[in-house]
Structures are given as C-alpha cells and as structure tokens.
N, C-alpha and C positions, 0 to 999 in steps of 0.2 A: 371538371375542383367539389360543385356542387353537390359529386353523389356519393363523391367521397367525407364531404364533412355533414354526410342527410347521416351516411354510415360507422361518424364517430356518435357524432347523437344518440343514433336509437345504440349503440352499442355502451357508449359509456353509460345511459342506464338502466341498459342490463346489467351490467359488470358492478355498478355502484349497488345495488338491492344485494347485493351477498355485500353478508356481514365480512365473511372472510378474507376474500377480497382485500374489500377497506379495513379492516383490521389491520391486515399483515401492508397494504402500501404503506397508510397512515400512521397507524397508531405505535405496531412492533416495534421501526424505528426509537420512534422517542422513547418506549419500554427502556430499548436497550442502552439506549446515553444515557437516562437514567442510572442502569442497574451499575455498567458498566465505569462511569464518569463519577458516580461515586463510592462506588472499591478504592478505582484505583488512582483517586483524585485527592485521599485519602494515607494508602499506602503506598508506599515505595518499594521498587529493584533493593531485593540486600545487597547486589553487589551496583558496580558502576560500569561505565563501558568507561574503557580509557581505550582511546583510538589512535596505536604508534606504527610510528615509521621508521622501517629498519633499512637506513640506507647503508652501512655495514654490511647487518647481513653476512655476521660473521658465526663463528661459534658459540664465542663472547657475546657479540650480540645477542643473543637467541637465547642464551642463559640468562640474563637480564631479564627478554621478557619473560622468560620461563618461572621467576624469579618471581618479580609482580603477578603473576597467575595462580600461587603457590601460596600471597594471603589472601586468597579465598573472597575476598574484598570486591577485586577485581575483574572486570571483564573483557579480553582482551578483542578487540577486533583493529582487523589490521590496514592501514593507506598506502594505494600502491606505489612502489619508490618511482616513478616516475609523476605520481602527482604534485601537483604545486602542495608546498603543505600548506599555507595560509590560507589558497585558493581555498583548496581540499575540503577544511575547517570552512570557513561561510556556505559554501554550495553546498552542505550539508549540515548546517545548523547544531553544529559539533559541539561542545561543552567543555571538552577539552582532551589534547591529544599530542602526544607524545615523540616526539622525533630524536636517533639516533643517530649521529652527524657518521661522515664515511668515516674511516681511520680509527673508528670509538679499541677492538681489538689494539689493531698494532701502541694507538697508545697506554692501555692500558701492561701489552707486553713490555711495550719501551721504558715504564715508569717506576717498573722494578727492578734497575740498575741511574733513571735518571730522577732526583728528583724535583728538578723544574716543572716536567710534565704533567699538562694537565688536558680535562677534555671534556666539555661541555656538554652536556644533553639541554633542552630545549621543553619546555613545559609551557601550550601556550591553549588560552581558551577563555571563556568568560569568569572571571574572577568573580563575582558579586550571586555567582554557583553556587549549590550544598555542595556537590558533584564533583567542581574544579580544588574546593577545599581537600578532601577527603582523598581525591587520587593526588595531589600536592602531596601532602602526609605519606600517602607510602611511596611515591618513587624515593621523597629524600632518606625512605627508612631504607629500601634495596643497595641506592645505592651509596650510602653509609656503609649498612653491613660487605658491599661490593669495597669499601676502600677499605674497612680493619683488613679484610684479607689478603689485598692487592699489599697494601704497603701501613702497617698499623694504624692506622685508621689518619689517618693520612690522605687530603684529601685531594684525590686523583680524577677522580666523577664529581663531577659536580651539576648544577640546574639553573640554566635559565628564564625565568618569567617571561610571557611576551603575552599581555592581559591581547585578547580580540573578541569586543563586545559579540553577544549576541542578543536579539530578541528571545528575553524567555517567552518559551512556551510550555503548554501546562498537556497531562494526556490525554484527554481531551480533543487539543487541536489536532495530535496526530489517528483518532480516534475517527476526528467526522469524518473523514477523507471516505476511510474504510469502512463505514454506515455509508457512506453516500454510497458506492462500490455497492456495498453488498442490497441494497436496496436497487440500484437498475438492474444489475442481475437475476437478481430471486419472482420481483413480481412481473415482468415482464418475459423472464425464461418458463416458471408452473405454469402461468394464467395460459399463454399464448401452447403450448404445451401441450394443456388439458381441454383447449377450446377449441386448437384443429383435430382432435383425436376423436371429440363429440363431435362433431360439427362432420365428421370419417364415414365415422363410424354409424350417426343416426341420418345420414345420406343429406345432412345439410346444404351439402356442396354442390349436388348435384338439384338444386331451388335455384345457389346463384346461379347455375350455369342460364336460369331464363329468364336472367338481368343484368343490365346493360355493364354491370358489375366485373372489371376484367382481376384481376387474381390480382396480379401487382397494387393496379385500385382498394381493392379490398385486405393487404397485407402495411398499405401505405398508411388506410385507417386504425388499422392497430394501433398503429408504431402513433401515428399521431397523438391517442387521448392515453395511451404510454407515455409518451414525453410531457405533455401536461400534465396527469397523475403524478408522474418524477417527478414535478418541480415543486407542486403540490406539496408535495411527502417533502423534499426540502427544506421546501418556506421552512417548515413546522418544525425538523430539525435544528434550522440554525437559530429559531425563535429559544428553542431549550437549548441550548450550546448558550447561548450569548446571557443569554438570563436567570439563566442557574448555574453554571460552571463560568464565565462570564471569558468564555472562549471565542479568541483572536484567531482565527483561520478565518478570509476570507474569500466569498465565493464570486473570485478570480472571470472575467471574457471565458479564458482559455478551460476554465470550470465549466461552464454550459457547455461548451459545445464538448467536452466529455461527455457532462450529462447525453447528453444526445444523441452519441453518436453508441455512447455505449446499448444505449433506448433500444439503438438502430440495432443493433448485436445481438439481442439478449432476446431483444422478441422477433427475430429472425431464426435465431438460433433456437426458438420455443417451436415454432413453424417447420421448423429445421422437421423437430422431434415426435414433433403429433401429428406428422401427416402419412408417418414410417412406421406407425404400431397401428396394432388393429382394435384398443381400445382407453377409455381413459384414465383404468387404472394401469396398465401397463406403461399411459404416458405419466403417468406421475413418478410411480416406481422410476422411471429411465430421468426423470427433471430432478428426482432427490441426487441420484446419483452422480451428474452428472455440475449438479446444483453445490451441495454439499460440501463435499471436497475440496472442489475449485473455492469455496468460501473460506473454508480453513487454510488452507494451500496457499494462496494469494494474498496472504499477510495483511486480510481484516481486520483483526484480530491482534494479531501479536505478527512481529520480525521476521522475515524470513530469513536474517542474519543468522537467529535463534535454532531453527528450523538442521538438522543433519545436512551432511551435502548433499544426502541421495533425493533425502524432497527439496533443500536446493536446484537441486536440476528442473526435476518437475514444478516447480511453481512459478522459475522464469520462463515459464514457454507457456502459460495459463494466459486463454484471453484476459482473465478478472485482478492479471496480475499487473500488465500494462494501465488499466485504469486505476485500481488504487494508488500505483508508484506511479501516474500521470497528477492524477489531482492531488495526490502530498505534494510533490513538486510545484506547483503553478499555488497551492491552497495557504502552506505553511514556510515556507521556504525559498517560495521566489524567483522557483530557477525555471523559469520558462522555458531553454534551449532543452532542458532534458521532458516537458512535461509534452512540449509540441512532437520529438520524437516515439512517444508512449504515445500518444494522440492518431498518428499517424499509421501505428501501428492497432493502433483500434477501428479507423476511420479502414480499416481495407479489409478488414475480419466483416466489421461491420458491410461493407459493399456485399463482400464476397458472398456471405449467408443472408442474405438481398434478395440477390440474385437467383441462389438456387429452390427458394421454397420457392419462388414468384416462376419459374420457368418448369418443376418437378410436379407443381399443383395439378390434380387435374379437378377438375368442376365434376367429370364425371365420377369419384374415388366410391365407393364401393365403403 
C-alpha cells in the first residue's frame, strides 16, 4: 500500500503541473455550469411536456392525443399502461400528466345516443407549476373541441384535476448530475489514454519492470488520484451551483459510490485504449472519438427521450448513460432503487475494465 500511495503522490504532482489537465478537471466543469445554467435558467422550452397514460388505446384515444400534439404547445410523453399513474408521477418528478381511462371510445360512441353518458380524464400534477396551468388549458380546449364535434358542445368529456405536489426543481438540478458524469468520464478517460500511450511509446513501462510496483498497483494508484481529483471537482461544482443558482440537488451516499465506480470504469477504459495504440496522438484521437459522442448521446446535456428512436437505442447501452441516469435518480428524484440498478451496471463495467488492462499490460511493451 505504501508503494501505491507513493505513486499517487508522484503522479499527482506530475499531473497538476499540467495546466491543461487541471483546467479540464477543475475549471471547465464550473464554466459549463455557469454558461448552461445562465442560459437555461432564464429561458424555457417552447413546448410543455405532457405525460399521457392511455388506458383505452383505441382510435379515439389516439386521436385525442394527436389533437393535443397538434396544438404545438404540448410535447407528448408516454406513460406505460401497466404503471401506477400517481406513483409514476412521483418517481419521475413529473409536473403534469394526463390519464385517459379505459372505455373512453365506448363512452364517446354511446354519448351520441345517450345524453347522460360522460367520461372523465384525469389531469394530475403540481398545480403550483406554470407548466401545469398551460397543460390544463390545452387539455380543456381539446376536450371542448371534441365535445362540440361529438354532441354539439354538450359536455361528454370532462377533466378531473388531482393535485400531486412536487418539490420544484430548476434546470440546474437536472444539469448538475450530467456535468458530474461528463467530468468523471472525460478527465480520467482522456488522461489515462494519453498517459498509457506515452508510457508505452517511451518505454517507461520497461523502467517500471525494474521496480516492485505491480501492474494492478500502478493502475490502482492512478484510480486513487483521479477519485480524489473528481471529488475536488465535484465540490467546486456544488459550491458554484448552490451559491449562484440556488441548486437543490444533493450529493447523496449513492452519488458518492457512483463517482468512485465511474472513475474506476473510465480510468480503466483509458488504460485499455492507451496500451493498444502506437502513439499519444492516436490515443488522443481514439479517446475523443469514443468520449465526445458518448458525452452527447448519454443524456449529459439533453434528455435521451428527445432523441430519435435509433439514437435512443444506442444511448441506452452506453456506460455513461447508466452513470448519468443513476446520478439523477439519487441526486434529484431520490429514487434509490433505480439508482442502485444503474450503479450495479456501472460497477460491473468498472470491474471488467479494471481486470483487462491489469492482465493485458506488459511491462515489456514496446
């Protein structure tokens, strides 16, 4: 252990001498928070997300949903039919959601001959949010249009409102976990890819062969340094987010485990890439080719649900996606069950990626 700690100190001193490395690890995430936080905290989306659970799943219910979408004010989001409606709202911190009941189409058809028939939609959410009011207005308008067509303005489709109070979160609260995931990926991934390639091309590994330091110990030393560096970076992010934007997202014990596991994962991945390339320039190109697409596809800055379906399929299997979604689940929504699932996947990735370079690396690499 003393040899590992000695290498941590030596590597840390060497790393922090590089202004580029220190900038991307400590200053760049803070700049991202300031820029994106300032932009999105003061401007909103032109559409209001409305989550809809269609229990009827008929042509008439789909036509009602299509009419909502055609207003251009509503952005449709689906809720699985087998999900508990109110529980889903709470688990996903949804501001407003609509439930179309089973028998919706049958009631509308019957209402054309029976004036006593009525069917009620359920609009649930946090009435203190502006998005709830906008969605309620649109739903009521579409219901009125349907009533006019069905029964000459007689009320057949009604809207029951149910209040589900949610803690108000700002954009910065959802943005922070993504920045943490982005930083935990890029800093060790790019750093270790370049370092491993440099050690290999300059034959530093052969020099390490003359020491008592094992391959696993050398990698562990790098991981320890990056873990310490990541927590320093996260501390700066939180100070910035709370002091300037009043951020409410919290650093939970589960989030701490995510930071550690993800650092192990991406430090090891960087070493895997670095030991199989010929030079540092190629290593940097490969790291960028893997890291930057992952950064944008894994929901770091934008919701995965807003992407085209084929991109969503790719995003769902990326290692960074599990980190980002797990961090949001625990830091914003307090959903520890969902966070634990993502943490286990991240831990498996981390364990496999640690073993590969620890076994594949040769001190005699040329």
